C-alpha positions in Angstrom: -16.7 24.1 -28.6 -16.6 21.7 -31.5 -12.9 21.1 -30.9 -13.5 20.3 -27.2 -16.2 17.8 -28.1 -13.9 16.2 -30.6 -11.1 15.9 -28.0 -13.6 14.4 -25.5 -14.7 11.9 -28.0 -11.2 10.9 -28.8 -10.4 10.6 -25.0 -13.5 8.4 -24.6 -12.6 6.2 -27.5 -9.1 5.7 -26.1 -10.4 4.5 -22.7 -13.1 2.3 -24.4 -10.3 0.7 -26.4 -8.3 0.1 -23.2 -11.3 -1.5 -21.6 -11.8 -3.9 -24.5 -8.1 -4.8 -24.5 -8.3 -5.6 -20.7 -11.3 -7.8 -21.3 -9.5 -9.7 -24.1 -6.3 -10.0 -22.0 -8.4 -11.4 -19.1 -10.1 -14.0 -21.3 -6.8 -15.1 -22.8 -5.3 -15.5 -19.4 -8.4 -17.4 -18.1 -8.0 -19.8 -21.1 -4.3 -20.3 -20.1 -5.3 -21.2 -16.5 -7.9 -23.7 -17.8 -5.2 -25.4 -19.8 -3.0 -25.5 -16.7 -5.6 -27.7 -15.0 -5.6 -30.2 -13.7 -1.9 -31.3 -14.0 0.2 -28.1 -14.2 -1.9 -25.9 -11.9 -2.3 -28.6 -9.2 1.4 -29.3 -9.5 2.1 -25.6 -9.0 -0.2 -25.5 -5.9 1.6 -28.6 -4.5 5.0 -27.0 -5.1 3.9 -23.9 -3.2 3.1 -26.0 -0.2 6.6 -27.4 -0.2 8.1 -24.0 -1.1 9.9 -25.9 -3.8 10.7 -26.0 -7.5 11.3 -23.6 -10.2 8.0 -24.3 -12.0 6.2 -23.0 -8.8 8.2 -19.8 -8.8 7.5 -19.2 -12.5 3.8 -19.8 -12.0 3.7 -17.4 -9.0 5.6 -14.7 -10.9 3.4 -15.0 -13.9 0.3 -14.8 -11.8 1.5 -11.6 -10.0 2.6 -10.0 -13.2 -0.8 -10.7 -14.8 -2.6 -9.0 -11.9 -0.2 -6.1 -11.7 -0.8 -5.4 -15.4 -4.6 -5.6 -15.1 -4.7 -3.5 -11.9 -2.5 -0.9 -13.5 -4.8 -0.6 -16.5 -8.0 -0.6 -14.5 -6.5 2.2 -12.3 -6.2 4.3 -15.5 -9.8 3.5 -16.4 -11.1 4.2 -12.8 -9.2 7.5 -12.7 -11.0 8.5 -15.9 -14.5 7.1 -15.0 -15.4 5.9 -11.5 -17.8 3.3 -13.0 -14.7 1.0 -13.3 -13.9 1.1 -9.6 -16.0 -2.1 -8.9 -14.0 -4.0 -11.6 -10.7 -2.8 -10.0 -11.8 -3.9 -6.5 -13.0 -7.3 -7.9 -9.5 -7.8 -9.5 -7.8 -7.2 -6.2 -10.2 -9.7 -4.7 -9.3 -12.2 -7.4 -5.6 -11.7 -6.6 -6.1 -12.4 -2.9 -8.2 -15.5 -3.7 -5.6 -16.8 -6.1 -2.7 -16.2 -3.8 -1.5 -19.3 -2.0 -2.5 -19.7 1.6 1.0 -20.0 3.0 2.2 -18.9 6.4 5.3 -17.2 5.1 3.8 -14.9 2.4 1.7 -11.8 2.8 0.0 -10.9 -0.5 -2.8 -9.0 1.2 -1.4 -6.0 3.1 0.8 -4.5 0.3 -2.0 -4.6 -2.2 -4.6 -3.4 0.3 -2.4 -0.3 1.0 -2.0 0.2 -2.8 -5.8 0.1 -3.2 -6.3 2.5 -0.3 -3.7 4.9 -1.7 -5.5 4.9 -5.1 -8.9 5.5 -3.5 -7.5 8.4 -1.6 -6.0 9.9 -4.9 -9.4 9.7 -6.7 -11.3 11.0 -3.6 -13.4 7.9 -2.9 -13.7 8.6 0.8 -16.4 6.0 1.6 -14.5 3.1 -0.2 -11.2 4.2 1.5 -12.9 4.1 4.9 -14.0 0.4 4.4 -10.7 -0.8 2.9 -8.5 1.1 5.4 -10.5 -0.6 8.2 -9.8 -3.9 6.4 -6.1 -3.1 6.1 -5.9 -2.5 9.9 -7.6 -5.9 10.5 -5.3 -7.7 8.0 -2.2 -6.5 9.8 -3.3 -8.7 12.7 -3.2 -11.8 10.5 -0.2 -13.8 11.7 2.0 -13.9 8.6 5.7 -14.5 8.9 7.5 -11.2 8.3 10.3 -12.7 6.2 9.8 -15.3 3.4 12.1 -17.5 1.5 12.1 -15.3 -1.6 13.2 -12.3 0.4 15.9 -14.3 2.1 17.2 -15.5 -1.3 17.2 -11.9 -2.7 19.3 -10.7 0.3 21.8 -13.6 -0.1 22.1 -13.0 -3.9 22.8 -9.3 -3.3 25.7 -10.2 -1.0 27.1 -12.8 -3.5 26.9 -10.3 -6.4 29.0 -7.9 -4.4 31.6 -10.6 -3.9 31.3 -10.8 -0.2 29.8 -13.0 2.5 26.5 -12.1 4.2 27.5 -11.2 7.8 23.9 -11.6 9.0 23.1 -15.0 7.4 23.2 -16.9 10.7 21.2 -14.2 12.5 18.4 -14.2 9.9 18.3 -18.0 9.8 17.9 -18.2 13.6 15.3 -15.4 13.5 13.2 -17.2 10.8 13.3 -20.5 12.7 12.2 -18.7 15.8 9.2 -17.1 14.1 8.3 -20.2 12.2 8.3 -22.2 15.5 5.7 -19.8 17.1 3.5 -19.7 14.0 -0.2 -20.6 14.8 -1.6 -22.2 11.7 -5.1 -22.5 13.2 -5.2 -18.8 14.1 -3.9 -17.9 10.6 -6.6 -19.9 8.9 -9.3 -18.4 11.1 -8.2 -14.8 10.5 -7.4 -15.4 6.9 -10.9 -16.8 6.3 -12.5 -13.9 8.2 -10.8 -11.5 5.9 -12.7 -12.9 2.9 -15.9 -12.9 4.9 -15.5 -9.1 5.6 -14.4 -8.4 2.0 -17.5 -10.0 0.6 -19.5 -7.1 2.0 -17.6 -4.3 0.5 -20.3 -3.2 -1.9 -22.8 -2.7 0.9 -20.4 -0.9 3.1 -19.0 1.8 0.8 -22.2 3.5 0.1 -24.1 5.1 3.0 -22.9 2.5 5.6 -20.5 4.8 7.5 -21.5 8.0 9.2 -19.9 11.2 8.0 -17.8 11.6 11.1 -16.5 8.0 10.7 -15.5 8.7 7.1 -13.7 11.9 7.9 -11.9 10.3 10.8 -10.7 7.2 8.9 -9.5 9.3 6.0 -7.6 11.6 8.4 -6.0 8.5 10.1 -5.0 7.1 6.7 -3.3 10.3 5.7 -1.5 10.8 8.9 -0.4 7.2 9.7 0.0 5.8 6.2 0.7 8.5 3.5 3.0 10.6 5.6 5.0 7.6 6.6 5.0 6.3 3.0 6.5 9.6 1.7 9.1 9.6 4.4 10.1 6.0 3.7 10.3 6.6 0.0 12.4 9.7 0.2 14.8 8.2 2.7 15.1 5.0 0.7 16.8 7.0 -2.0 19.7 7.6 0.3 22.4 5.0 -0.3 20.8 3.3 -3.3 23.2 2.1 -5.9 22.5 3.5 -9.4 22.5 0.8 -12.0 20.8 -2.1 -10.2 17.3 -1.1 -11.3 15.7 1.8 -13.3 13.7 2.8 -10.2 16.8 2.8 -7.9 18.7 4.8 -10.5 16.0 7.4 -10.8 15.7 7.7 -7.0 19.5 8.3 -6.7 19.5 10.9 -9.5 16.5 12.7 -7.9 18.4 12.8 -4.6 21.5 14.2 -6.3 19.4 16.9 -7.9 18.0 17.9 -4.4 21.6 18.1 -3.0 22.7 20.1 -6.0 19.9 22.5 -5.5 20.7 22.9 -1.9 24.4 23.5 -2.6 23.6 26.3 -5.0 21.7 28.3 -2.5 23.0 30.1 0.6 21.9 28.1 3.6 23.6 30.4 6.1 26.1 27.7 7.2 23.3 25.2 7.8 24.1 21.5 7.2 22.9 20.5 3.7 21.9 17.0 4.9 19.6 18.6 7.4 18.3 20.9 4.8 17.3 18.1 2.5 15.9 15.7 5.1 14.8 18.4 7.5 13.2 20.7 4.9 12.2 19.0 1.7 10.7 15.9 3.4 9.3 17.8 6.4 7.5 20.2 4.0 5.8 17.3 2.2 4.9 15.5 5.4 3.6 18.7 6.9 1.3 19.0 3.9 -0.2 15.6 4.7 -0.6 16.5 8.4 -2.5 19.7 7.5 -4.9 17.6 5.4 -5.3 15.1 8.1 -6.0 17.9 10.6 -8.8 19.2 8.4 -10.4 15.7 8.3 -10.1 15.2 12.1 -11.7 18.6 12.7 -14.6 17.7 10.5 -15.1 14.4 12.3 -15.1 16.3 15.6 -17.7 18.8 14.3 -20.0 16.0 13.4 -19.4 14.0 16.6 -17.9 16.2 19.4 -18.3 13.4 22.0 -15.9 10.9 20.6 -12.6 11.0 22.6 -10.7 9.1 19.9 -11.3 11.9 17.5 -9.7 14.4 19.9 -6.8 12.1 20.7 -5.9 11.5 17.0 -6.3 15.2 16.3 -3.9 16.0 19.2 -1.4 13.4 18.0 -1.5 14.9 14.5 -0.9 18.4 16.0 2.0 17.1 18.0 3.6 15.3 15.0 3.3 18.6 13.0 5.2 20.5 15.7 2.2 22.1 17.5 2.9 20.6 20.9 1.2 23.3 23.0 -2.0 23.2 21.0 -1.9 19.4 21.1 -1.9 19.3 24.9 -5.3 21.1 24.9 -6.9 18.3 22.8 -5.1 15.5 24.6 -6.7 16.8 27.8 -10.1 17.0 26.1 -9.7 13.4 25.0 -8.9 12.2 28.5 -11.7 14.2 30.0 -14.3 12.6 27.6 -12.8 9.2 28.1 -12.9 9.5 31.9 
C-alpha cells in the first residue's frame, strides 16, 4: 500500500513538472513573438500573403513546430488527468487563430481530426461529438486541395531521384484551374463562422447533446474516420522507401515483418498479398466496425424514430460484410423516412 502511494506521488510529481515546463515554454515563446512585432512578424504576415520569401517559411515552420510540441505535451497531461483537456483545446484554438488566412492552406481539418482521434482514445464522448460535427462543417470550407509547399515537395522528390516529374504540367494546370474558381468571399464567410462555432465549445460539450446524438456521432466517427485512417496508414506502408525518414523506414520494416510472418505459416496456397491486406487490415477495420455498430445500436435504443440512425447502422453492417442483415435496416430507414 505504501509502495503504491509512493509510486502515485512520483507519477503525480512527474506530470506536475511537465505542466510547469509547458508553462515556461509558452511564456518564452510568447516573449519571442512580442519581440517579433511589429517589424518581423508583420513582415512574415506580409510574406505569407505573397506566398514568398524564406523568412516567411521559417516563421511558419517555427510556429507549427511550437504548437506541435505543446499539443504533444498537453496530450500526455490530458491522458493522465482530464482537467488539462480545456488547455489542450485552447491550444488548438490558438493554432487555428495564428494560422494565416490563405486560400491555399488548410491548417484546420488535419488538426481537428487529430483532436477528435485523441478525444476518442481518452473516451471523451461529449467533446468528440462537438468537434466531429465541427470537422464535418470545416470540410465544406473552400480551401484549395494542393498548396505551394506540397507542390515543391513533390518536385524535389523527383529531382532527388534524378528524373523529371512526368506530372508537372498536369499539376500546374490543375492548380490554376482550382485557383481560378476559388471564391474568396465564401472562404472568408465560412472561415469566420468556424471560429464563431468554436467559441461555444465549452457550453456544448457538457450536457448539450442528447445521449442518442452522442452515441450516433461517436459511431459515425469510428466508422467513417478511424477505419479509413487505419486502412490508409497500413496501405501507405506499401511501396515506401526505407531511408528517407524514420517513420517511413519503420513502416517498411513493419510491413516486411508481416510478410515474413505470413510466409512462415501454411496459407493453403492462398496469395500472401491477399492474406496481409485481406486479413490483417480487415481484422483491424472489422474491430472498428463492431465498435461503431454498438454505438449505433445504443443511439437507436434511445431514439428509435430517427431514420438516419438506421441508415448508418445498415451501412456499417454492409461495410462489415453483413449485407443480408443490412437490407433489413436499410428498409427500416426508408420506411421511417417515407
